[in-house]
Biopython code that builds the backbone (N, CA, C, O; Angstrom):
import numpy as np
from Bio.PDB.StructureBuilder import StructureBuilder

atoms = [
    (1, "MET", "N", (168.948, 131.040, 114.920)),
    (1, "MET", "CA", (168.454, 132.175, 115.674)),
    (1, "MET", "C", (166.961, 132.294, 115.440)),
    (1, "MET", "O", (166.505, 132.270, 114.297)),
    (2, "ALA", "N", (166.215, 132.420, 116.490)),
    (2, "ALA", "CA", (164.765, 132.488, 116.396)),
    (2, "ALA", "C", (164.313, 133.925, 116.166)),
    (2, "ALA", "O", (164.990, 134.877, 116.553)),
    (3, "ILE", "N", (163.175, 134.056, 115.537)),
    (3, "ILE", "CA", (162.570, 135.370, 115.347)),
    (3, "ILE", "C", (161.674, 135.626, 116.551)),
    (3, "ILE", "O", (160.835, 134.794, 116.898)),
    (4, "ASN", "N", (161.852, 136.767, 117.179)),
    (4, "ASN", "CA", (161.063, 137.115, 118.354)),
    (4, "ASN", "C", (160.053, 138.187, 117.993)),
    (4, "ASN", "O", (160.324, 139.068, 117.177)),
    (5, "PHE", "N", (158.888, 138.099, 118.613)),
    (5, "PHE", "CA", (157.810, 139.035, 118.359)),
    (5, "PHE", "C", (157.428, 139.751, 119.645)),
    (5, "PHE", "O", (157.575, 139.213, 120.743)),
    (6, "CYS", "N", (156.937, 140.966, 119.490)),
    (6, "CYS", "CA", (156.526, 141.787, 120.621)),
    (6, "CYS", "C", (155.303, 141.158, 121.292)),
    (6, "CYS", "O", (154.347, 140.799, 120.605)),
    (7, "PRO", "N", (155.317, 141.018, 122.622)),
    (7, "PRO", "CA", (154.171, 140.434, 123.306)),
    (7, "PRO", "C", (152.951, 141.350, 123.333)),
    (7, "PRO", "O", (151.848, 140.889, 123.626)),
    (8, "GLU", "N", (153.126, 142.640, 123.033)),
    (8, "GLU", "CA", (152.006, 143.573, 123.068)),
    (8, "GLU", "C", (151.364, 143.770, 121.703)),
    (8, "GLU", "O", (150.150, 143.616, 121.565)),
    (9, "CYS", "N", (152.163, 144.109, 120.688)),
    (9, "CYS", "CA", (151.581, 144.417, 119.373)),
    (9, "CYS", "C", (151.835, 143.326, 118.336)),
    (9, "CYS", "O", (151.352, 143.429, 117.209)),
    (10, "LYS", "N", (152.576, 142.294, 118.691)),
    (10, "LYS", "CA", (152.862, 141.129, 117.843)),
    (10, "LYS", "C", (153.699, 141.434, 116.602)),
    (10, "LYS", "O", (153.715, 140.625, 115.674)),
    (11, "SER", "N", (154.388, 142.560, 116.553)),
    (11, "SER", "CA", (155.274, 142.843, 115.423)),
    (11, "SER", "C", (156.673, 142.305, 115.740)),
    (11, "SER", "O", (156.979, 142.004, 116.894)),
    (12, "MET", "N", (157.510, 142.187, 114.722)),
    (12, "MET", "CA", (158.826, 141.607, 114.884)),
    (12, "MET", "C", (159.741, 142.564, 115.653)),
    (12, "MET", "O", (159.761, 143.769, 115.405)),
    (13, "LEU", "N", (160.494, 141.991, 116.591)),
    (13, "LEU", "CA", (161.384, 142.796, 117.417)),
    (13, "LEU", "C", (162.722, 143.008, 116.731)),
    (13, "LEU", "O", (163.206, 142.149, 115.994)),
    (14, "LYS", "N", (163.316, 144.178, 116.989)),
    (14, "LYS", "CA", (164.682, 144.465, 116.544)),
    (14, "LYS", "C", (165.601, 144.063, 117.687)),
    (14, "LYS", "O", (165.359, 144.411, 118.842)),
    (15, "LEU", "N", (166.656, 143.329, 117.358)),
    (15, "LEU", "CA", (167.555, 142.849, 118.398)),
    (15, "LEU", "C", (168.679, 143.832, 118.642)),
    (15, "LEU", "O", (169.252, 144.374, 117.696)),
    (16, "ARG", "N", (168.999, 144.067, 119.911)),
    (16, "ARG", "CA", (170.090, 144.938, 120.329)),
    (16, "ARG", "C", (170.901, 144.188, 121.384)),
    (16, "ARG", "O", (170.348, 143.414, 122.166)),
    (17, "LYS", "N", (172.205, 144.419, 121.400)),
    (17, "LYS", "CA", (173.079, 143.832, 122.424)),
    (17, "LYS", "C", (173.563, 144.939, 123.348)),
    (17, "LYS", "O", (173.991, 146.004, 122.902)),
    (18, "ALA", "N", (173.485, 144.666, 124.637)),
    (18, "ALA", "CA", (173.989, 145.608, 125.628)),
    (18, "ALA", "C", (174.424, 144.818, 126.858)),
    (18, "ALA", "O", (173.688, 143.964, 127.352)),
    (19, "HIS", "N", (175.616, 145.109, 127.340)),
    (19, "HIS", "CA", (176.159, 144.465, 128.541)),
    (19, "HIS", "C", (176.212, 142.947, 128.380)),
    (19, "HIS", "O", (176.024, 142.221, 129.357)),
    (20, "GLY", "N", (176.466, 142.452, 127.162)),
    (20, "GLY", "CA", (176.585, 141.018, 126.923)),
    (20, "GLY", "C", (175.265, 140.272, 126.863)),
    (20, "GLY", "O", (175.260, 139.042, 126.828)),
    (21, "LYS", "N", (174.149, 140.981, 126.850)),
    (21, "LYS", "CA", (172.837, 140.340, 126.798)),
    (21, "LYS", "C", (172.090, 140.818, 125.561)),
    (21, "LYS", "O", (172.369, 141.891, 125.025)),
    (22, "ASP", "N", (171.140, 140.007, 125.119)),
    (22, "ASP", "CA", (170.309, 140.363, 123.969)),
    (22, "ASP", "C", (169.011, 140.999, 124.449)),
    (22, "ASP", "O", (168.363, 140.506, 125.372)),
    (23, "TYR", "N", (168.643, 142.111, 123.800)),
    (23, "TYR", "CA", (167.407, 142.812, 124.127)),
    (23, "TYR", "C", (166.573, 142.959, 122.866)),
    (23, "TYR", "O", (167.104, 143.111, 121.766)),
    (24, "GLY", "N", (165.264, 142.911, 123.040)),
    (24, "GLY", "CA", (164.348, 143.137, 121.939)),
    (24, "GLY", "C", (163.720, 144.505, 122.081)),
    (24, "GLY", "O", (163.280, 144.883, 123.167)),
    (25, "VAL", "N", (163.673, 145.262, 120.968)),
    (25, "VAL", "CA", (163.113, 146.609, 120.969)),
    (25, "VAL", "C", (162.021, 146.651, 119.909)),
    (25, "VAL", "O", (162.222, 146.187, 118.787)),
    (26, "CYS", "N", (160.873, 147.204, 120.260)),
    (26, "CYS", "CA", (159.745, 147.278, 119.333)),
    (26, "CYS", "C", (159.398, 148.738, 119.037)),
    (26, "CYS", "O", (159.690, 149.626, 119.838)),
    (27, "ASP", "N", (158.776, 148.979, 117.884)),
    (27, "ASP", "CA", (158.348, 150.327, 117.507)),
    (27, "ASP", "C", (157.239, 150.855, 118.411)),
    (27, "ASP", "O", (157.049, 152.067, 118.507)),
    (28, "CYS", "N", (156.503, 149.964, 119.075)),
    (28, "CYS", "CA", (155.411, 150.405, 119.943)),
    (28, "CYS", "C", (155.923, 150.897, 121.296)),
    (28, "CYS", "O", (155.153, 151.426, 122.097)),
    (29, "GLY", "N", (157.229, 150.722, 121.554)),
    (29, "GLY", "CA", (157.787, 151.192, 122.811)),
    (29, "GLY", "C", (158.188, 150.074, 123.758)),
    (29, "GLY", "O", (158.841, 150.338, 124.768)),
    (30, "TRP", "N", (157.822, 148.853, 123.469)),
    (30, "TRP", "CA", (158.165, 147.738, 124.341)),
    (30, "TRP", "C", (159.625, 147.379, 124.156)),
    (30, "TRP", "O", (160.138, 147.413, 123.037)),
    (31, "TYR", "N", (160.299, 147.036, 125.246)),
    (31, "TYR", "CA", (161.655, 146.508, 125.189)),
    (31, "TYR", "C", (161.829, 145.540, 126.340)),
    (31, "TYR", "O", (161.172, 145.658, 127.374)),
    (32, "GLY", "N", (162.711, 144.593, 126.152)),
    (32, "GLY", "CA", (162.953, 143.617, 127.199)),
    (32, "GLY", "C", (164.067, 142.674, 126.807)),
    (32, "GLY", "O", (164.483, 142.622, 125.649)),
    (33, "GLU", "N", (164.545, 141.928, 127.792)),
    (33, "GLU", "CA", (165.627, 140.984, 127.553)),
    (33, "GLU", "C", (165.082, 139.760, 126.824)),
    (33, "GLU", "O", (164.006, 139.252, 127.138)),
    (34, "ILE", "N", (165.853, 139.305, 125.847)),
    (34, "ILE", "CA", (165.476, 138.137, 125.077)),
    (34, "ILE", "C", (166.391, 137.001, 125.489)),
    (34, "ILE", "O", (167.612, 137.113, 125.381)),
    (35, "GLY", "N", (165.817, 135.919, 125.955)),
    (35, "GLY", "CA", (166.601, 134.738, 126.296)),
    (35, "GLY", "C", (166.286, 133.643, 125.301)),
    (35, "GLY", "O", (165.903, 133.921, 124.164)),
    (36, "LYS", "N", (166.445, 132.406, 125.718)),
    (36, "LYS", "CA", (166.096, 131.294, 124.841)),
    (36, "LYS", "C", (164.595, 131.279, 124.598)),
    (36, "LYS", "O", (164.149, 131.021, 123.480)),
    (37, "THR", "N", (163.820, 131.552, 125.627)),
    (37, "THR", "CA", (162.374, 131.709, 125.476)),
    (37, "THR", "C", (161.963, 132.963, 126.216)),
    (37, "THR", "O", (162.531, 133.296, 127.257)),
    (38, "MET", "N", (160.989, 133.647, 125.685)),
    (38, "MET", "CA", (160.505, 134.853, 126.338)),
    (38, "MET", "C", (159.516, 134.469, 127.426)),
    (38, "MET", "O", (158.947, 133.378, 127.386)),
    (39, "ALA", "N", (159.304, 135.340, 128.387)),
    (39, "ALA", "CA", (158.359, 135.085, 129.450)),
    (39, "ALA", "C", (156.963, 134.928, 128.866)),
    (39, "ALA", "O", (156.538, 135.744, 128.047)),
    (40, "GLY", "N", (156.265, 133.914, 129.268)),
    (40, "GLY", "CA", (154.910, 133.675, 128.773)),
    (40, "GLY", "C", (154.860, 132.846, 127.502)),
    (40, "GLY", "O", (153.781, 132.429, 127.081)),
    (41, "GLU", "N", (156.001, 132.601, 126.887)),
    (41, "GLU", "CA", (156.039, 131.813, 125.660)),
    (41, "GLU", "C", (156.040, 130.335, 126.022)),
    (41, "GLU", "O", (156.807, 129.903, 126.883)),
    (42, "LYS", "N", (155.198, 129.575, 125.380)),
    (42, "LYS", "CA", (155.109, 128.154, 125.650)),
    (42, "LYS", "C", (155.874, 127.389, 124.587)),
    (42, "LYS", "O", (155.813, 127.717, 123.402)),
    (43, "ILE", "N", (156.579, 126.391, 125.013)),
    (43, "ILE", "CA", (157.269, 125.513, 124.077)),
    (43, "ILE", "C", (156.353, 124.323, 123.844)),
    (43, "ILE", "O", (156.072, 123.544, 124.755)),
    (44, "LEU", "N", (155.893, 124.200, 122.605)),
    (44, "LEU", "CA", (154.978, 123.118, 122.274)),
    (44, "LEU", "C", (155.766, 121.862, 121.953)),
    (44, "LEU", "O", (156.769, 121.911, 121.240)),
    (45, "LYS", "N", (155.316, 120.755, 122.474)),
    (45, "LYS", "CA", (155.956, 119.488, 122.158)),
    (45, "LYS", "C", (155.436, 119.012, 120.817)),
    (45, "LYS", "O", (154.276, 119.234, 120.467)),
    (46, "SER", "N", (156.308, 118.355, 120.074)),
    (46, "SER", "CA", (155.891, 117.883, 118.757)),
    (46, "SER", "C", (154.837, 116.799, 118.906)),
    (46, "SER", "O", (154.902, 115.959, 119.804)),
    (47, "SER", "N", (153.873, 116.840, 118.008)),
    (47, "SER", "CA", (152.811, 115.852, 118.068)),
    (47, "SER", "C", (153.317, 114.525, 117.534)),
    (47, "SER", "O", (154.355, 114.458, 116.876)),
    (48, "GLU", "N", (152.588, 113.500, 117.820)),
    (48, "GLU", "CA", (152.970, 112.169, 117.379)),
    (48, "GLU", "C", (152.855, 112.084, 115.867)),
    (48, "GLU", "O", (151.860, 112.520, 115.286)),
    (49, "THR", "N", (153.862, 111.528, 115.239)),
    (49, "THR", "CA", (153.840, 111.405, 113.789)),
    (49, "THR", "C", (153.267, 110.055, 113.397)),
    (49, "THR", "O", (153.159, 109.142, 114.216)),
    (50, "GLY", "N", (152.910, 109.952, 112.153)),
    (50, "GLY", "CA", (152.402, 108.687, 111.650)),
    (50, "GLY", "C", (150.909, 108.680, 111.440)),
    (50, "GLY", "O", (150.406, 107.834, 110.701)),
    (51, "SER", "N", (150.181, 109.584, 112.058)),
    (51, "SER", "CA", (148.741, 109.629, 111.844)),
    (51, "SER", "C", (148.440, 110.842, 110.987)),
    (51, "SER", "O", (148.839, 111.960, 111.312)),
    (52, "GLY", "N", (147.744, 110.617, 109.907)),
    (52, "GLY", "CA", (147.434, 111.721, 109.018)),
    (52, "GLY", "C", (146.986, 111.219, 107.669)),
    (52, "GLY", "O", (146.673, 110.041, 107.497)),
    (53, "ALA", "N", (146.959, 112.121, 106.720)),
    (53, "ALA", "CA", (146.435, 111.793, 105.408)),
    (53, "ALA", "C", (147.444, 111.043, 104.550)),
    (53, "ALA", "O", (147.048, 110.313, 103.642)),
    (54, "LEU", "N", (148.733, 111.204, 104.812)),
    (54, "LEU", "CA", (149.735, 110.557, 103.984)),
    (54, "LEU", "C", (149.910, 109.101, 104.382)),
    (54, "LEU", "O", (149.836, 108.749, 105.559)),
    (55, "SER", "N", (150.138, 108.282, 103.404)),
    (55, "SER", "CA", (150.429, 106.876, 103.660)),
    (55, "SER", "C", (151.906, 106.635, 103.410)),
    (55, "SER", "O", (152.653, 107.568, 103.114)),
    (56, "SER", "N", (152.320, 105.403, 103.528)),
    (56, "SER", "CA", (153.730, 105.090, 103.319)),
    (56, "SER", "C", (154.086, 105.096, 101.839)),
    (56, "SER", "O", (155.268, 105.087, 101.495)),
    (57, "GLU", "N", (153.109, 105.111, 100.971)),
    (57, "GLU", "CA", (153.374, 105.106, 99.542)),
    (57, "GLU", "C", (153.731, 106.510, 99.060)),
    (57, "GLU", "O", (153.256, 107.504, 99.609)),
    (58, "ASN", "N", (154.562, 106.579, 98.042)),
    (58, "ASN", "CA", (155.019, 107.839, 97.475)),
    (58, "ASN", "C", (153.894, 108.457, 96.645)),
    (58, "ASN", "O", (153.401, 107.823, 95.713)),
    (59, "THR", "N", (153.486, 109.668, 96.964)),
    (59, "THR", "CA", (152.391, 110.313, 96.241)),
    (59, "THR", "C", (152.812, 110.802, 94.867)),
    (59, "THR", "O", (151.955, 111.101, 94.035)),
    (60, "PHE", "N", (154.121, 110.889, 94.606)),
    (60, "PHE", "CA", (154.605, 111.322, 93.297)),
    (60, "PHE", "C", (154.784, 110.157, 92.332)),
    (60, "PHE", "O", (155.165, 110.360, 91.179)),
    (61, "ALA", "N", (154.515, 108.948, 92.790)),
    (61, "ALA", "CA", (154.669, 107.769, 91.937)),
    (61, "ALA", "C", (153.449, 107.652, 91.031)),
    (61, "ALA", "O", (152.422, 107.103, 91.432)),
    (62, "THR", "N", (153.562, 108.164, 89.819)),
    (62, "THR", "CA", (152.443, 108.136, 88.879)),
    (62, "THR", "C", (152.786, 107.409, 87.586)),
    (62, "THR", "O", (151.900, 107.165, 86.767)),
    (63, "PHE", "N", (154.054, 107.059, 87.388)),
    (63, "PHE", "CA", (154.490, 106.389, 86.171)),
    (63, "PHE", "C", (154.302, 104.880, 86.345)),
    (63, "PHE", "O", (154.722, 104.309, 87.351)),
    (64, "TYR", "N", (153.673, 104.245, 85.365)),
    (64, "TYR", "CA", (153.421, 102.814, 85.447)),
    (64, "TYR", "C", (154.691, 102.035, 85.124)),
    (64, "TYR", "O", (155.147, 101.994, 83.982)),
    (65, "HIS", "N", (155.253, 101.413, 86.175)),
    (65, "HIS", "CA", (156.489, 100.632, 86.051)),
    (65, "HIS", "C", (156.489, 99.617, 87.181)),
    (65, "HIS", "O", (156.295, 99.977, 88.342)),
    (66, "GLU", "N", (156.708, 98.346, 86.846)),
    (66, "GLU", "CA", (156.705, 97.306, 87.875)),
    (66, "GLU", "C", (158.065, 97.233, 88.556)),
    (66, "GLU", "O", (159.096, 97.085, 87.900)),
    (67, "CYS", "N", (158.050, 97.340, 89.877)),
    (67, "CYS", "CA", (159.276, 97.277, 90.675)),
    (67, "CYS", "C", (159.802, 95.845, 90.670)),
    (67, "CYS", "O", (159.038, 94.915, 90.927)),
    (68, "PRO", "N", (161.093, 95.646, 90.382)),
    (68, "PRO", "CA", (161.634, 94.287, 90.401)),
    (68, "PRO", "C", (161.773, 93.707, 91.807)),
    (68, "PRO", "O", (161.925, 92.496, 91.963)),
    (69, "LYS", "N", (161.722, 94.558, 92.826)),
    (69, "LYS", "CA", (161.901, 94.100, 94.197)),
    (69, "LYS", "C", (160.569, 93.690, 94.844)),
    (69, "LYS", "O", (160.463, 92.598, 95.403)),
    (70, "CYS", "N", (159.544, 94.575, 94.769)),
    (70, "CYS", "CA", (158.274, 94.280, 95.449)),
    (70, "CYS", "C", (157.106, 94.121, 94.478)),
    (70, "CYS", "O", (155.993, 93.812, 94.905)),
    (71, "HIS", "N", (157.336, 94.323, 93.183)),
    (71, "HIS", "CA", (156.333, 94.177, 92.117)),
    (71, "HIS", "C", (155.184, 95.179, 92.221)),
    (71, "HIS", "O", (154.075, 94.913, 91.758)),
    (72, "TYR", "N", (155.459, 96.345, 92.839)),
    (72, "TYR", "CA", (154.464, 97.416, 92.880)),
    (72, "TYR", "C", (154.415, 98.049, 91.492)),
    (72, "TYR", "O", (155.436, 98.100, 90.807)),
    (73, "GLY", "N", (153.244, 98.535, 91.064)),
    (73, "GLY", "CA", (153.059, 98.954, 89.691)),
    (73, "GLY", "C", (153.331, 100.403, 89.353)),
    (73, "GLY", "O", (153.211, 100.774, 88.185)),
    (74, "LYS", "N", (153.692, 101.249, 90.317)),
    (74, "LYS", "CA", (153.905, 102.668, 90.012)),
    (74, "LYS", "C", (155.251, 103.130, 90.543)),
    (74, "LYS", "O", (155.739, 102.639, 91.561)),
    (75, "ALA", "N", (155.847, 104.096, 89.824)),
    (75, "ALA", "CA", (157.156, 104.618, 90.218)),
    (75, "ALA", "C", (157.195, 106.123, 90.009)),
    (75, "ALA", "O", (156.451, 106.676, 89.199)),
    (76, "GLU", "N", (158.069, 106.764, 90.749)),
    (76, "GLU", "CA", (158.326, 108.195, 90.577)),
    (76, "GLU", "C", (159.464, 108.341, 89.581)),
    (76, "GLU", "O", (160.463, 107.628, 89.667)),
    (77, "VAL", "N", (159.316, 109.261, 88.637)),
    (77, "VAL", "CA", (160.349, 109.490, 87.634)),
    (77, "VAL", "C", (161.177, 110.694, 88.057)),
    (77, "VAL", "O", (160.647, 111.786, 88.262)),
    (78, "ILE", "N", (162.502, 110.480, 88.186)),
    (78, "ILE", "CA", (163.425, 111.548, 88.541)),
    (78, "ILE", "C", (164.407, 111.683, 87.382)),
    (78, "ILE", "O", (165.160, 110.755, 87.086)),
    (79, "ASP", "N", (164.392, 112.845, 86.730)),
    (79, "ASP", "CA", (165.259, 113.085, 85.580)),
    (79, "ASP", "C", (166.476, 113.879, 86.039)),
    (79, "ASP", "O", (166.347, 115.029, 86.458)),
    (80, "LEU", "N", (167.659, 113.266, 85.961)),
    (80, "LEU", "CA", (168.889, 113.928, 86.379)),
    (80, "LEU", "C", (169.561, 114.693, 85.243)),
    (80, "LEU", "O", (170.573, 115.360, 85.459)),
    (81, "GLY", "N", (169.012, 114.601, 84.046)),
    (81, "GLY", "CA", (169.605, 115.283, 82.912)),
    (81, "GLY", "C", (170.783, 114.493, 82.374)),
    (81, "GLY", "O", (170.934, 113.310, 82.676)),
    (82, "SER", "N", (171.610, 115.139, 81.586)),
    (82, "SER", "CA", (172.780, 114.464, 81.021)),
    (82, "SER", "C", (174.049, 115.099, 81.565)),
    (82, "SER", "O", (174.066, 116.276, 81.926)),
    (83, "GLN", "N", (175.107, 114.306, 81.617)),
    (83, "GLN", "CA", (176.391, 114.804, 82.096)),
    (83, "GLN", "C", (177.118, 115.596, 81.014)),
    (83, "GLN", "O", (177.790, 116.588, 81.297)),
    (84, "ARG", "N", (176.974, 115.147, 79.785)),
    (84, "ARG", "CA", (177.611, 115.794, 78.641)),
    (84, "ARG", "C", (176.555, 116.039, 77.574)),
    (84, "ARG", "O", (175.475, 115.450, 77.621)),
    (85, "SER", "N", (176.854, 116.882, 76.637)),
    (85, "SER", "CA", (175.853, 117.232, 75.629)),
    (85, "SER", "C", (175.559, 116.093, 74.656)),
    (85, "SER", "O", (174.480, 116.064, 74.065)),
    (86, "ASN", "N", (176.484, 115.160, 74.473)),
    (86, "ASN", "CA", (176.248, 114.094, 73.518)),
    (86, "ASN", "C", (175.713, 112.816, 74.180)),
    (86, "ASN", "O", (175.596, 111.792, 73.507)),
    (87, "GLU", "N", (175.390, 112.847, 75.461)),
    (87, "GLU", "CA", (174.836, 111.703, 76.162)),
    (87, "GLU", "C", (173.338, 111.862, 76.333)),
    (87, "GLU", "O", (172.814, 112.975, 76.302)),
    (88, "SER", "N", (172.658, 110.751, 76.511)),
    (88, "SER", "CA", (171.231, 110.814, 76.782)),
    (88, "SER", "C", (171.003, 111.058, 78.280)),
    (88, "SER", "O", (171.926, 110.913, 79.082)),
    (89, "SER", "N", (169.802, 111.418, 78.643)),
    (89, "SER", "CA", (169.474, 111.754, 80.031)),
    (89, "SER", "C", (169.568, 110.537, 80.940)),
    (89, "SER", "O", (169.362, 109.403, 80.507)),
    (90, "ILE", "N", (169.880, 110.789, 82.201)),
    (90, "ILE", "CA", (169.881, 109.744, 83.215)),
    (90, "ILE", "C", (168.563, 109.861, 83.962)),
    (90, "ILE", "O", (168.237, 110.915, 84.508)),
    (91, "ILE", "N", (167.808, 108.771, 83.980)),
    (91, "ILE", "CA", (166.487, 108.767, 84.595)),
    (91, "ILE", "C", (166.480, 107.728, 85.709)),
    (91, "ILE", "O", (166.958, 106.609, 85.525)),
    (92, "ILE", "N", (165.942, 108.098, 86.857)),
    (92, "ILE", "CA", (165.814, 107.182, 87.982)),
    (92, "ILE", "C", (164.332, 106.912, 88.190)),
    (92, "ILE", "O", (163.526, 107.840, 88.255)),
    (93, "LEU", "N", (163.979, 105.640, 88.295)),
    (93, "LEU", "CA", (162.612, 105.224, 88.590)),
    (93, "LEU", "C", (162.587, 104.733, 90.037)),
    (93, "LEU", "O", (163.170, 103.696, 90.353)),
    (94, "LYS", "N", (161.920, 105.471, 90.907)),
    (94, "LYS", "CA", (161.866, 105.149, 92.328)),
    (94, "LYS", "C", (160.504, 104.552, 92.644)),
    (94, "LYS", "O", (159.473, 105.169, 92.378)),
    (95, "CYS", "N", (160.501, 103.364, 93.204)),
    (95, "CYS", "CA", (159.263, 102.648, 93.516)),
    (95, "CYS", "C", (158.426, 103.450, 94.511)),
    (95, "CYS", "O", (158.955, 104.016, 95.468)),
    (96, "GLY", "N", (157.117, 103.491, 94.275)),
    (96, "GLY", "CA", (156.224, 104.237, 95.146)),
    (96, "GLY", "C", (155.930, 103.549, 96.449)),
    (96, "GLY", "O", (155.386, 104.174, 97.360)),
    (97, "LYS", "N", (156.271, 102.268, 96.577)),
    (97, "LYS", "CA", (155.967, 101.536, 97.793)),
    (97, "LYS", "C", (157.208, 101.280, 98.643)),
    (97, "LYS", "O", (157.244, 101.654, 99.815)),
    (98, "CYS", "N", (158.222, 100.648, 98.063)),
    (98, "CYS", "CA", (159.405, 100.268, 98.859)),
    (98, "CYS", "C", (160.565, 101.244, 98.708)),
    (98, "CYS", "O", (161.499, 101.201, 99.508)),
    (99, "GLY", "N", (160.536, 102.120, 97.710)),
    (99, "GLY", "CA", (161.596, 103.103, 97.536)),
    (99, "GLY", "C", (162.780, 102.611, 96.727)),
    (99, "GLY", "O", (163.761, 103.339, 96.572)),
    (100, "HIS", "N", (162.713, 101.378, 96.201)),
    (100, "HIS", "CA", (163.796, 100.833, 95.382)),
    (100, "HIS", "C", (163.974, 101.710, 94.144)),
    (100, "HIS", "O", (162.993, 102.068, 93.492)),
    (101, "ALA", "N", (165.209, 102.055, 93.822)),
    (101, "ALA", "CA", (165.482, 102.934, 92.693)),
    (101, "ALA", "C", (166.230, 102.184, 91.608)),
    (101, "ALA", "O", (167.173, 101.440, 91.877)),
    (102, "GLU", "N", (165.786, 102.399, 90.362)),
    (102, "GLU", "CA", (166.442, 101.827, 89.189)),
    (102, "GLU", "C", (166.956, 102.978, 88.344)),
    (102, "GLU", "O", (166.268, 103.979, 88.141)),
    (103, "ARG", "N", (168.168, 102.819, 87.861)),
    (103, "ARG", "CA", (168.761, 103.843, 87.010)),
    (103, "ARG", "C", (168.610, 103.423, 85.557)),
    (103, "ARG", "O", (168.999, 102.321, 85.169)),
    (104, "LYS", "N", (168.038, 104.318, 84.760)),
    (104, "LYS", "CA", (167.851, 104.062, 83.340)),
    (104, "LYS", "C", (168.601, 105.157, 82.586)),
    (104, "LYS", "O", (168.674, 106.301, 83.034)),
    (105, "SER", "N", (169.141, 104.795, 81.466)),
    (105, "SER", "CA", (169.805, 105.753, 80.618)),
    (105, "SER", "C", (169.061, 105.802, 79.290)),
    (105, "SER", "O", (168.803, 104.762, 78.684)),
    (106, "GLY", "N", (168.720, 106.986, 78.841)),
    (106, "GLY", "CA", (167.977, 107.121, 77.588)),
    (106, "GLY", "C", (166.492, 107.107, 77.827)),
    (106, "GLY", "O", (166.019, 107.427, 78.918)),
    (107, "ALA", "N", (165.753, 106.732, 76.794)),
    (107, "ALA", "CA", (164.293, 106.739, 76.860)),
    (107, "ALA", "C", (163.797, 105.576, 77.700)),
    (107, "ALA", "O", (164.425, 104.520, 77.758)),
    (108, "ILE", "N", (162.655, 105.788, 78.350)),
    (108, "ILE", "CA", (162.066, 104.714, 79.172)),
    (108, "ILE", "C", (160.853, 104.126, 78.521)),
    (108, "ILE", "O", (160.236, 103.215, 79.073)),
]
sb = StructureBuilder()
sb.init_structure("model")
sb.init_model(0)
sb.init_chain("A")
sb.init_seg("    ")
for serial, (resi, resn, name, xyz) in enumerate(atoms, 1):
    if name == "N":
        sb.init_residue(resn, " ", resi, " ")
    sb.init_atom(name, np.array(xyz, "f"), 0.0, 1.0, " ", f" {name:<3s}", serial, name[0])
structure = sb.get_structure()
């Protein structure tokens, strides 16, 4: 369900149902029928992805570990904790380049 705003004062509308239709009511006195899109509202198309500051490499990969698959030198450390109190932690090392994950148990 989308949040609708008043076209006059830009505050959030209170929704009311009457005669099987949805209506928006505002404190400023505005009211009107709410459909999938309100009159005058533009639906923006999503911009093309892939261009921007982020690269394909994982920005959280800061731990120095050589990936056995692509030989990249940094990995992200994901600590899953332990299943039982007498076990050591389960640690996953995820490659910053190809995403290959290695499961380690105990200290790394």
